[in-house]
MDAnalysis code that builds the backbone (N, CA, C; Angstrom):
import MDAnalysis as mda
import numpy as np

u = mda.Universe.empty(609, n_residues=203, atom_resindex=np.repeat(np.arange(203), 3), trajectory=True)
u.add_TopologyAttr("name", ["N", "CA", "C"] * 203)
u.add_TopologyAttr("resid", np.arange(1, 204))
u.add_TopologyAttr("resname", ["MET", "THR", "LYS", "THR", "ASP", "ARG", "ASP", "THR", "LEU", "ARG", "SER", "LEU", "HIS", "GLY", "ARG", "LYS", "LYS", "TRP", "GLU", "HIS", "ILE", "TRP", "ALA", "TYR", "TYR", "LYS", "LEU", "PRO", "ILE", "ALA", "ILE", "VAL", "LEU", "ILE", "VAL", "VAL", "TYR", "ILE", "LEU", "GLY", "TYR", "ALA", "ALA", "TYR", "ARG", "HIS", "VAL", "THR", "LYS", "LYS", "GLU", "ASP", "VAL", "LEU", "TYR", "LEU", "GLY", "LEU", "VAL", "ASN", "ILE", "THR", "ALA", "GLY", "SER", "ASP", "LEU", "THR", "GLU", "GLN", "LEU", "THR", "THR", "GLY", "PHE", "ALA", "GLU", "ALA", "GLN", "GLY", "LEU", "THR", "LYS", "LYS", "GLN", "ARG", "VAL", "ASP", "LEU", "LEU", "SER", "GLY", "LEU", "LEU", "LEU", "SER", "GLU", "SER", "ALA", "GLU", "GLU", "GLN", "TYR", "VAL", "TYR", "ALA", "SER", "GLU", "MET", "LYS", "LEU", "LEU", "GLY", "ALA", "VAL", "SER", "ALA", "GLN", "ARG", "LEU", "ASP", "VAL", "VAL", "LEU", "MET", "ASP", "GLU", "TYR", "ALA", "ARG", "ASP", "ARG", "LEU", "LEU", "ALA", "GLU", "ASP", "TYR", "PHE", "LEU", "ASP", "LEU", "ARG", "THR", "LEU", "ASP", "ALA", "SER", "PHE", "HIS", "ALA", "LEU", "SER", "GLY", "LEU", "ASN", "ALA", "GLY", "GLY", "THR", "VAL", "LEU", "ASP", "ILE", "SER", "ASP", "THR", "PRO", "PHE", "VAL", "ARG", "GLN", "ALA", "GLY", "PHE", "SER", "ASP", "LYS", "VAL", "TYR", "LEU", "GLY", "VAL", "VAL", "GLN", "ASN", "ALA", "PRO", "HIS", "PRO", "GLU", "ARG", "ALA", "ALA", "ALA", "TYR", "ILE", "HIS", "TYR", "LEU", "PHE", "GLN", "ARG"])
u.atoms.positions = np.array([
    [100.880, 89.926, 105.464],
    [100.426, 91.124, 106.182],
    [101.174, 91.119, 107.515],
    [101.936, 92.194, 107.835],
    [102.713, 92.232, 109.066],
    [101.789, 92.829, 110.169],
    [102.281, 92.669, 111.465],
    [101.419, 93.166, 112.576],
    [101.152, 94.618, 112.483],
    [102.239, 95.346, 112.064],
    [101.952, 96.821, 111.948],
    [100.779, 97.215, 111.027],
    [100.725, 96.382, 109.827],
    [99.734, 96.518, 108.805],
    [98.436, 96.115, 109.459],
    [98.335, 95.187, 110.200],
    [97.010, 94.652, 110.831],
    [96.532, 95.792, 111.756],
    [97.574, 96.258, 112.619],
    [97.164, 97.326, 113.629],
    [96.572, 98.575, 112.793],
    [97.229, 98.973, 111.734],
    [96.846, 100.092, 110.916],
    [95.386, 99.780, 110.360],
    [95.023, 98.699, 109.922],
    [93.789, 98.421, 109.442],
    [92.770, 98.501, 110.577],
    [93.142, 98.012, 111.729],
    [92.237, 98.046, 112.812],
    [91.895, 99.373, 113.311],
    [92.893, 100.373, 113.033],
    [92.618, 101.663, 113.598],
    [91.798, 102.574, 112.514],
    [91.545, 101.925, 111.380],
    [90.830, 102.710, 110.215],
    [89.481, 102.218, 110.262],
    [88.581, 102.988, 109.787],
    [87.219, 102.739, 109.669],
    [86.501, 103.211, 108.391],
    [85.551, 102.501, 108.019],
    [84.695, 102.942, 106.878],
    [85.528, 102.986, 105.545],
    [85.179, 104.193, 105.050],
    [85.929, 104.477, 103.590],
    [87.509, 104.611, 103.738],
    [87.971, 105.026, 104.710],
    [89.390, 105.251, 104.912],
    [89.939, 103.854, 104.914],
    [89.272, 102.789, 105.470],
    [90.030, 101.447, 105.651],
    [89.953, 100.782, 104.279],
    [88.871, 101.224, 103.429],
    [88.824, 100.557, 102.048],
    [89.792, 101.260, 101.126],
    [90.004, 102.523, 101.427],
    [91.000, 103.225, 100.578],
    [92.446, 102.899, 100.911],
    [92.689, 102.454, 102.195],
    [93.969, 102.062, 102.585],
    [94.325, 100.605, 101.873],
    [93.288, 99.705, 101.921],
    [93.460, 98.397, 101.313],
    [93.743, 98.546, 99.868],
    [92.948, 99.346, 99.211],
    [93.126, 99.520, 97.717],
    [94.540, 100.086, 97.480],
    [95.005, 101.070, 98.258],
    [96.153, 101.772, 97.976],
    [97.304, 100.847, 98.045],
    [97.338, 99.874, 99.029],
    [98.444, 98.945, 99.240],
    [98.443, 97.561, 98.679],
    [97.103, 97.237, 98.348],
    [97.034, 95.766, 97.959],
    [96.210, 95.522, 96.592],
    [96.224, 96.711, 95.820],
    [95.542, 96.561, 94.693],
    [95.998, 95.609, 93.612],
    [97.354, 95.383, 93.547],
    [98.015, 94.525, 92.675],
    [97.369, 93.099, 93.079],
    [97.615, 92.539, 94.206],
    [97.078, 91.247, 94.631],
    [95.685, 90.929, 94.320],
    [94.888, 92.090, 94.724],
    [93.433, 92.094, 94.496],
    [93.211, 91.759, 93.029],
    [93.874, 92.695, 92.205],
    [93.452, 92.441, 90.790],
    [93.937, 91.134, 90.174],
    [95.015, 90.612, 90.780],
    [95.524, 89.135, 90.278],
    [94.338, 88.204, 90.601],
    [93.916, 88.368, 91.909],
    [92.864, 87.415, 92.441],
    [91.685, 87.444, 91.624],
    [91.263, 88.775, 91.071],
    [89.981, 88.884, 90.402],
    [90.152, 88.322, 89.028],
    [91.408, 88.522, 88.457],
    [91.684, 87.969, 87.090],
    [91.479, 86.468, 86.991],
    [92.231, 85.799, 88.105],
    [92.059, 84.320, 88.265],
    [90.772, 83.795, 88.327],
    [90.008, 84.602, 89.306],
    [88.607, 84.079, 89.510],
    [87.772, 84.092, 88.122],
    [88.036, 85.301, 87.445],
    [87.346, 85.473, 86.142],
    [87.726, 84.480, 85.180],
    [89.019, 84.158, 85.067],
    [89.458, 82.998, 84.192],
    [88.825, 81.587, 84.407],
    [88.797, 81.362, 85.785],
    [88.247, 80.076, 86.281],
    [86.694, 79.988, 85.981],
    [86.161, 81.105, 86.348],
    [84.625, 81.154, 86.032],
    [84.355, 81.074, 84.591],
    [85.033, 81.643, 83.775],
    [84.883, 81.654, 82.260],
    [84.975, 80.268, 81.819],
    [86.056, 79.587, 82.203],
    [86.345, 78.252, 81.785],
    [85.317, 77.255, 82.262],
    [84.759, 77.524, 83.524],
    [83.633, 76.560, 83.954],
    [82.507, 76.842, 83.181],
    [82.267, 78.016, 82.816],
    [80.982, 78.451, 81.935],
    [80.964, 77.619, 80.617],
    [82.225, 77.759, 80.002],
    [82.457, 77.207, 78.619],
    [82.156, 75.631, 78.841],
    [82.820, 75.147, 79.807],
    [82.770, 73.670, 79.987],
    [81.120, 73.348, 79.981],
    [80.363, 74.014, 80.729],
    [78.961, 73.731, 81.078],
    [78.200, 73.816, 79.866],
    [78.480, 74.895, 79.103],
    [77.592, 75.313, 77.943],
    [78.026, 74.766, 76.605],
    [79.328, 74.190, 76.601],
    [79.743, 73.758, 75.359],
    [78.940, 72.730, 74.615],
    [78.751, 72.840, 73.321],
    [77.846, 71.990, 72.671],
    [78.834, 70.844, 71.894],
    [78.382, 69.692, 71.846],
    [79.069, 68.562, 71.004],
    [78.304, 68.582, 69.664],
    [79.180, 68.674, 68.708],
    [78.726, 68.782, 67.135],
    [78.632, 67.218, 66.836],
    [77.418, 66.760, 66.634],
    [77.284, 65.280, 66.198],
    [77.092, 65.154, 64.682],
    [76.857, 66.212, 64.031],
    [76.782, 66.211, 62.608],
    [76.999, 67.716, 62.034],
    [77.751, 67.608, 60.903],
    [78.003, 68.916, 60.291],
    [77.196, 68.903, 59.119],
    [76.349, 69.935, 58.769],
    [75.611, 70.134, 57.569],
    [75.950, 71.346, 56.996],
    [76.121, 71.236, 55.598],
    [76.313, 72.336, 54.733],
    [75.233, 72.565, 53.622],
    [74.956, 73.800, 53.473],
    [73.852, 74.089, 52.486],
    [74.613, 75.014, 51.451],
    [74.734, 74.454, 50.077],
    [75.231, 74.980, 49.084],
    [74.327, 75.514, 47.948],
    [74.186, 76.690, 47.681],
    [73.132, 77.345, 46.643],
    [71.748, 77.045, 47.068],
    [71.531, 76.870, 48.464],
    [70.175, 76.661, 49.011],
    [70.005, 77.763, 50.035],
    [68.828, 78.281, 50.202],
    [68.496, 79.169, 51.465],
    [67.373, 78.420, 52.008],
    [67.528, 78.163, 53.260],
    [66.445, 77.463, 54.132],
    [65.828, 78.506, 54.991],
    [64.575, 78.626, 55.076],
    [63.913, 79.492, 55.893],
    [63.794, 78.902, 57.344],
    [63.284, 79.540, 58.307],
    [63.353, 79.147, 59.777],
    [62.756, 77.813, 60.022],
    [61.634, 77.482, 59.425],
    [60.883, 76.138, 59.629],
    [61.812, 74.954, 59.013],
    [62.317, 75.298, 57.797],
    [63.214, 74.148, 57.300],
    [64.425, 73.880, 58.102],
    [65.041, 75.171, 58.456],
    [66.333, 75.019, 59.280],
    [66.087, 74.311, 60.521],
    [64.941, 74.580, 61.092],
    [64.615, 73.894, 62.406],
    [64.419, 72.248, 62.204],
    [63.719, 71.879, 61.037],
    [63.638, 70.527, 60.721],
    [64.958, 69.923, 60.360],
    [65.875, 70.519, 59.817],
    [67.273, 69.967, 59.346],
    [68.092, 69.955, 60.544],
    [67.990, 70.725, 61.488],
    [68.827, 70.577, 62.737],
    [68.285, 70.081, 63.915],
    [67.387, 70.889, 64.443],
    [66.932, 70.568, 65.806],
    [66.078, 69.441, 65.652],
    [65.205, 69.281, 64.550],
    [64.339, 68.144, 64.249],
    [65.009, 66.848, 64.183],
    [66.223, 66.809, 63.638],
    [67.127, 65.632, 63.495],
    [67.547, 65.221, 64.898],
    [68.064, 66.162, 65.695],
    [68.554, 65.915, 67.057],
    [67.422, 65.353, 67.893],
    [66.263, 65.926, 67.885],
    [65.114, 65.226, 68.555],
    [64.826, 63.935, 68.229],
    [64.853, 63.698, 66.821],
    [64.400, 62.347, 66.434],
    [65.456, 61.194, 66.845],
    [66.747, 61.759, 67.007],
    [67.783, 60.771, 67.422],
    [67.899, 60.669, 69.002],
    [67.031, 61.436, 69.626],
    [67.167, 61.434, 71.073],
    [68.441, 61.957, 71.633],
    [68.858, 62.911, 70.979],
    [70.196, 63.652, 71.461],
    [69.816, 64.558, 72.688],
    [70.996, 64.904, 73.388],
    [70.710, 65.696, 74.546],
    [70.891, 67.186, 74.136],
    [70.651, 68.017, 75.141],
    [70.647, 69.448, 74.794],
    [72.016, 69.848, 74.584],
    [73.073, 69.193, 74.855],
    [74.281, 69.552, 74.590],
    [74.944, 69.149, 73.258],
    [74.058, 68.369, 72.615],
    [74.452, 67.917, 71.258],
    [73.739, 68.625, 70.138],
    [74.537, 68.816, 69.091],
    [73.715, 69.577, 68.063],
    [74.115, 69.267, 66.680],
    [73.259, 69.734, 65.757],
    [73.805, 69.645, 64.390],
    [74.199, 71.089, 64.033],
    [75.474, 71.124, 63.427],
    [76.159, 72.499, 63.171],
    [76.048, 72.708, 61.709],
    [75.246, 73.922, 61.509],
    [74.952, 74.238, 60.154],
    [75.975, 75.202, 59.590],
    [76.256, 74.950, 58.382],
    [77.175, 75.934, 57.539],
    [76.359, 76.435, 56.378],
    [75.926, 77.475, 56.421],
    [74.951, 78.053, 55.382],
    [75.557, 79.251, 54.596],
    [74.927, 79.716, 53.677],
    [75.425, 80.993, 52.978],
    [76.536, 80.601, 51.997],
    [76.649, 79.362, 51.502],
    [77.648, 79.064, 50.563],
    [77.154, 79.166, 49.105],
    [77.798, 79.775, 48.371],
    [77.274, 80.099, 46.976],
    [78.302, 79.866, 45.861],
    [77.868, 78.865, 45.229],
    [78.827, 78.499, 43.878],
    [77.957, 78.690, 42.694],
    [77.964, 79.777, 42.149],
    [77.122, 79.903, 41.003],
    [77.772, 80.870, 39.942],
    [77.480, 80.649, 38.704],
    [78.183, 81.493, 37.665],
    [77.554, 82.993, 37.739],
    [76.399, 83.103, 38.217],
    [75.768, 84.554, 38.314],
    [76.247, 85.352, 39.572],
    [76.829, 84.614, 40.427],
    [77.264, 85.221, 41.630],
    [78.622, 86.006, 41.487],
    [78.812, 87.051, 42.316],
    [80.048, 87.753, 42.309],
    [81.184, 86.977, 42.532],
    [82.319, 86.982, 41.754],
    [83.481, 86.231, 41.763],
    [84.084, 86.262, 43.283],
    [84.079, 87.308, 43.896],
    [84.792, 87.160, 45.283],
    [83.939, 86.474, 46.288],
    [82.663, 86.632, 46.074],
    [81.656, 85.738, 46.934],
    [81.926, 84.309, 46.776],
    [81.896, 83.878, 45.504],
    [82.044, 82.429, 45.149],
    [83.425, 81.896, 45.689],
    [84.595, 82.850, 45.533],
    [85.860, 82.352, 46.001],
    [85.653, 82.205, 47.637],
    [85.049, 83.155, 48.251],
    [85.048, 83.002, 49.667],
    [84.367, 81.695, 50.153],
    [83.231, 81.512, 49.309],
    [82.309, 80.271, 49.658],
    [83.287, 78.949, 49.418],
    [84.126, 78.941, 48.271],
    [85.025, 77.854, 47.919],
    [86.029, 77.508, 49.123],
    [86.496, 78.637, 49.551],
    [87.379, 78.601, 50.704],
    [86.912, 78.070, 51.976],
    [85.532, 78.577, 52.271],
    [84.935, 78.058, 53.433],
    [84.505, 76.557, 53.290],
    [84.187, 76.082, 52.229],
    [83.928, 74.808, 51.803],
    [85.185, 73.787, 52.070],
    [86.270, 74.351, 51.343],
    [87.427, 73.644, 51.406],
    [87.931, 73.493, 52.935],
    [87.923, 74.664, 53.650],
    [88.282, 74.555, 54.954],
    [87.417, 73.768, 55.787],
    [86.201, 73.688, 55.621],
    [85.358, 72.773, 56.455],
    [85.758, 71.307, 56.112],
    [86.031, 70.992, 54.796],
    [86.379, 69.595, 54.479],
    [87.660, 69.124, 54.972],
    [88.691, 70.128, 54.846],
    [90.109, 69.800, 55.364],
    [89.999, 69.596, 56.952],
    [89.271, 70.391, 57.449],
    [89.240, 70.319, 59.071],
    [88.309, 69.285, 59.614],
    [87.615, 68.568, 58.672],
    [86.631, 67.408, 58.846],
    [85.672, 68.125, 59.794],
    [85.013, 69.223, 59.336],
    [83.820, 69.793, 59.894],
    [82.748, 69.845, 58.937],
    [82.634, 68.819, 58.157],
    [81.534, 68.598, 57.168],
    [81.357, 67.253, 56.896],
    [80.010, 66.839, 57.031],
    [79.537, 65.607, 56.807],
    [78.550, 65.567, 55.537],
    [77.489, 66.154, 55.846],
    [76.363, 66.192, 54.795],
    [76.274, 67.396, 53.998],
    [75.991, 67.418, 52.603],
    [75.832, 68.617, 51.858],
    [74.348, 68.656, 51.154],
    [73.749, 69.599, 51.319],
    [72.534, 69.793, 50.587],
    [72.711, 70.897, 49.599],
    [72.328, 70.771, 48.289],
    [72.805, 71.661, 47.158],
    [71.912, 71.583, 46.025],
    [72.034, 72.460, 45.146],
    [71.236, 72.514, 44.014],
    [71.920, 71.806, 42.889],
    [71.467, 71.757, 41.534],
    [71.979, 70.757, 40.566],
    [73.295, 71.550, 40.157],
    [73.533, 72.892, 40.112],
    [74.757, 73.512, 39.732],
    [75.915, 73.054, 40.724],
    [75.546, 73.118, 41.885],
    [76.552, 72.715, 42.996],
    [76.902, 71.285, 43.052],
    [75.897, 70.364, 42.582],
    [75.940, 68.987, 42.709],
    [76.996, 68.655, 41.492],
    [76.902, 69.213, 40.203],
    [77.654, 68.947, 39.097],
    [79.155, 69.478, 39.425],
    [79.221, 70.548, 40.023],
    [80.550, 71.137, 40.303],
    [81.295, 70.426, 41.336],
    [80.668, 69.929, 42.592],
    [81.309, 69.227, 43.521],
    [81.644, 67.716, 43.012],
    [80.627, 67.154, 42.191],
    [80.911, 65.897, 41.722],
    [82.223, 65.782, 40.839],
    [82.386, 66.927, 39.984],
    [83.566, 67.016, 39.235],
    [84.905, 66.950, 40.042],
    [84.702, 67.519, 41.221],
    [85.861, 67.616, 42.141],
    [86.011, 66.357, 43.038],
    [85.083, 65.421, 42.957],
    [85.165, 64.226, 43.695],
    [85.030, 64.379, 45.093],
    [84.061, 65.107, 45.408],
    [83.888, 65.427, 46.818],
    [83.233, 64.361, 47.678],
    [82.280, 63.485, 47.022],
    [81.468, 62.550, 47.874],
    [81.674, 61.244, 47.671],
    [81.413, 60.514, 48.814],
    [81.635, 59.052, 48.850],
    [80.307, 58.404, 48.383],
    [80.676, 57.079, 48.088],
    [79.418, 56.223, 47.663],
    [78.499, 55.929, 48.844],
    [77.212, 56.477, 48.758],
    [76.324, 56.337, 49.897],
    [75.992, 55.037, 50.283],
    [76.127, 54.167, 49.333],
    [75.814, 52.729, 49.436],
    [76.803, 52.080, 50.407],
    [78.020, 52.630, 50.714],
    [78.896, 52.122, 51.524],
    [78.513, 52.369, 53.071],
    [77.636, 53.362, 53.164],
    [77.061, 53.735, 54.581],
    [75.998, 52.830, 55.012],
    [75.224, 52.390, 54.113],
    [74.030, 51.567, 54.410],
    [73.596, 50.769, 53.198],
    [73.686, 49.517, 53.281],
    [73.206, 48.596, 52.115],
    [71.897, 48.974, 51.558],
    [71.090, 49.314, 52.462],
    [69.623, 49.701, 51.922],
    [69.530, 50.850, 50.967],
    [70.485, 51.668, 50.995],
    [70.548, 52.782, 50.058],
    [70.610, 52.502, 48.650],
    [71.001, 51.163, 48.313],
    [70.858, 50.741, 47.005],
    [69.634, 50.920, 46.450],
    [68.431, 50.746, 47.246],
    [67.086, 50.866, 46.801],
    [66.518, 52.294, 46.619],
    [67.161, 53.209, 46.806],
    [66.838, 54.593, 46.843],
    [66.615, 55.102, 45.466],
    [65.519, 55.445, 44.874],
    [65.210, 55.822, 43.536],
    [66.153, 57.065, 43.013],
    [66.235, 57.925, 43.973],
    [66.854, 59.204, 43.474],
    [68.382, 59.159, 43.585],
    [69.018, 58.033, 43.708],
    [70.523, 57.912, 43.656],
    [70.989, 57.846, 42.371],
    [72.212, 58.783, 42.182],
    [72.768, 58.772, 40.861],
    [73.414, 57.401, 40.493],
    [74.083, 57.273, 39.343],
    [74.568, 56.041, 38.833],
    [75.744, 55.556, 39.853],
    [76.509, 56.597, 40.155],
    [77.716, 56.374, 41.023],
    [77.541, 56.070, 42.390],
    [76.192, 56.326, 42.800],
    [75.925, 56.291, 44.300],
    [76.365, 57.365, 45.153],
    [76.859, 58.447, 44.572],
    [77.355, 59.500, 45.426],
    [76.537, 60.653, 45.629],
    [75.377, 60.839, 44.962],
    [74.463, 62.001, 45.132],
    [73.038, 61.520, 45.167],
    [72.226, 61.957, 46.042],
    [70.854, 61.525, 46.170],
    [69.829, 62.676, 45.961],
    [68.844, 62.576, 45.240],
    [67.900, 63.455, 44.887],
    [66.896, 63.355, 46.090],
    [66.623, 64.455, 46.981],
    [65.942, 64.440, 48.101],
    [64.624, 65.338, 47.828],
    [64.303, 65.832, 46.681],
    [63.413, 66.850, 46.209],
    [62.100, 66.334, 46.785],
    [61.719, 65.104, 46.825],
    [60.439, 64.426, 46.944],
    [60.252, 64.152, 48.653],
    [61.330, 64.234, 49.433],
    [61.032, 64.104, 50.695],
    [60.240, 65.080, 51.346],
    [59.289, 64.746, 52.224],
    [58.267, 65.487, 52.710],
    [58.629, 66.995, 53.052],
    [59.533, 67.240, 53.954],
    [59.792, 68.597, 54.329],
    [60.553, 69.366, 53.294],
    [61.335, 68.765, 52.462],
    [61.880, 69.543, 51.238],
    [60.761, 69.974, 50.376],
    [59.773, 69.071, 50.041],
    [58.723, 69.315, 49.152],
    [57.832, 70.490, 49.906],
    [57.660, 70.533, 51.164],
    [56.807, 71.447, 51.790],
    [57.541, 72.749, 51.789],
    [58.879, 72.790, 51.790],
    [59.621, 74.056, 51.659],
    [59.424, 74.819, 50.336],
    [58.821, 74.075, 49.456],
    [58.475, 75.014, 48.041],
    [59.652, 75.378, 47.330],
    [60.799, 74.455, 47.067],
    [61.896, 74.746, 46.339],
    [61.502, 74.648, 44.734],
    [61.703, 75.499, 43.957],
    [61.546, 75.528, 42.541],
    [62.320, 74.508, 41.789],
    [63.628, 74.238, 42.268],
    [64.498, 73.348, 41.649],
    [64.843, 72.212, 42.601],
    [65.408, 71.140, 42.041],
    [65.642, 69.981, 42.673],
    [66.767, 70.269, 43.807],
    [66.560, 69.445, 44.979],
    [67.736, 69.554, 45.997],
    [68.300, 68.158, 46.101],
    [69.776, 68.208, 46.299],
    [70.448, 66.978, 46.264],
    [71.166, 66.971, 47.590],
    [71.539, 65.526, 47.903],
    [72.257, 65.356, 49.079],
    [73.542, 64.566, 48.740],
    [74.652, 64.761, 49.233],
    [75.995, 64.092, 49.184],
    [76.651, 64.097, 50.448],
    [77.443, 63.014, 50.737],
    [78.245, 62.929, 52.127],
    [79.693, 63.066, 51.579],
    [80.450, 63.930, 52.268],
    [81.796, 64.231, 51.823],
    [82.827, 63.027, 52.139],
    [83.714, 62.746, 51.428],
    [84.539, 61.675, 51.517],
    [85.154, 61.454, 52.921],
    [85.587, 62.421, 53.608],
    [86.157, 62.296, 54.868],
    [85.296, 62.757, 56.085],
    [84.012, 62.507, 55.796],
    [83.040, 62.776, 56.804],
    [83.381, 62.243, 58.311],
    [83.508, 63.114, 59.108],
    [83.851, 62.710, 60.527],
    [82.773, 61.642, 61.173],
    [81.463, 61.801, 60.646],
    [80.345, 61.281, 61.412],
    [79.589, 60.418, 60.367],
    [80.251, 59.440, 59.614],
    [79.513, 58.727, 58.583],
    [78.217, 58.060, 59.182],
    [78.298, 57.294, 60.310],
    [77.138, 56.671, 60.844],
    [76.005, 57.573, 60.999],
    [76.346, 58.746, 61.728],
    [75.285, 59.855, 61.856],
    [74.883, 60.270, 60.427],
    [75.608, 60.325, 59.438],
    [75.144, 60.968, 58.100],
    [74.204, 59.762, 57.592],
    [74.381, 58.607, 57.851],
    [73.406, 57.658, 57.213],
    [72.099, 57.652, 57.990],
    [72.272, 57.990, 59.334],
    [70.904, 58.218, 60.129],
    [70.293, 59.361, 59.645],
    [70.903, 60.270, 59.135],
    [70.297, 61.628, 58.633],
    [69.501, 61.376, 57.362],
    [70.197, 60.518, 56.448],
    [69.260, 60.259, 55.181],
    [68.121, 59.490, 55.617],
    [68.304, 58.564, 56.541],
    [67.079, 57.784, 56.812],
    [65.850, 58.799, 57.562],
    [66.437, 59.820, 58.252],
    [65.401, 60.873, 58.947],
    [64.817, 61.516, 57.737],
    [65.561, 61.962, 56.810],
    [64.922, 62.775, 55.731],
    [63.830, 62.054, 55.077],
    [63.925, 60.636, 54.847],
    [62.923, 59.921, 54.153],
    [61.867, 59.433, 54.938],
    [62.075, 59.419, 56.318],
    [60.979, 58.871, 57.242],
    [60.216, 59.946, 57.661],
    [60.536, 61.362, 57.479],
    [59.601, 62.477, 57.895],
    [58.108, 62.361, 57.268],
])
C-alpha cells in the first residue's frame, strides 16, 4: 500500500472507507479468505478423522440398530479403543437369486472393490452368501489367526467359515436363518479380526 493509498484511507470514514477497501483490494481479500478456509478445513479434517481399525461387511443380512451398535461400537469399547478409532461397516450387500440382477451386480462390485482396496476384514453372511463366496475362495483359514479356533464347534471342515448363530447377541437379534462369519484372504487387520471372533463368543 502506497503513502497515497494510506492517506486516502485516513480521509475516509465509515461505510465509504469499507467500500474503498473492497473496491481496490477485493482480490487479495478473496485470496486470503480462500487460504484461511482451506487451512481451517484441513485442520478440521485432521482433528475429526477416524482411524478404521476393522472393516466389517454384512452380506444378505440386515442388522437393526441394537445389533449394529454391538457389532461396531460395542467391539470398539470392548477393545478399549479411542473415540478416533472405529469399526467401519459396509452394509446393504445383497447376493441372492431372488434379488434384482442390477442390485446383485452392484453388490458384487462393492464387495470386490472393498476386497481389492483392502477395506474388508470380516464378513457376516447367510448360508447362500457363504456358499457363493466359498466357491470364489474369498476366505482364509481362521485357524491361522489363532490356534484356539481349532476348538470352535461351528467351524467348517476347511476352517474358513464359522457358524456364529449361537453367539449371544446374534441369537438375541432373532435371525430365522443361520449366520456365518469369514475373514477375507487379504484382510488388512488379521489380528483385529481374530480379536473380533473372540469378542463375538465372549459376549
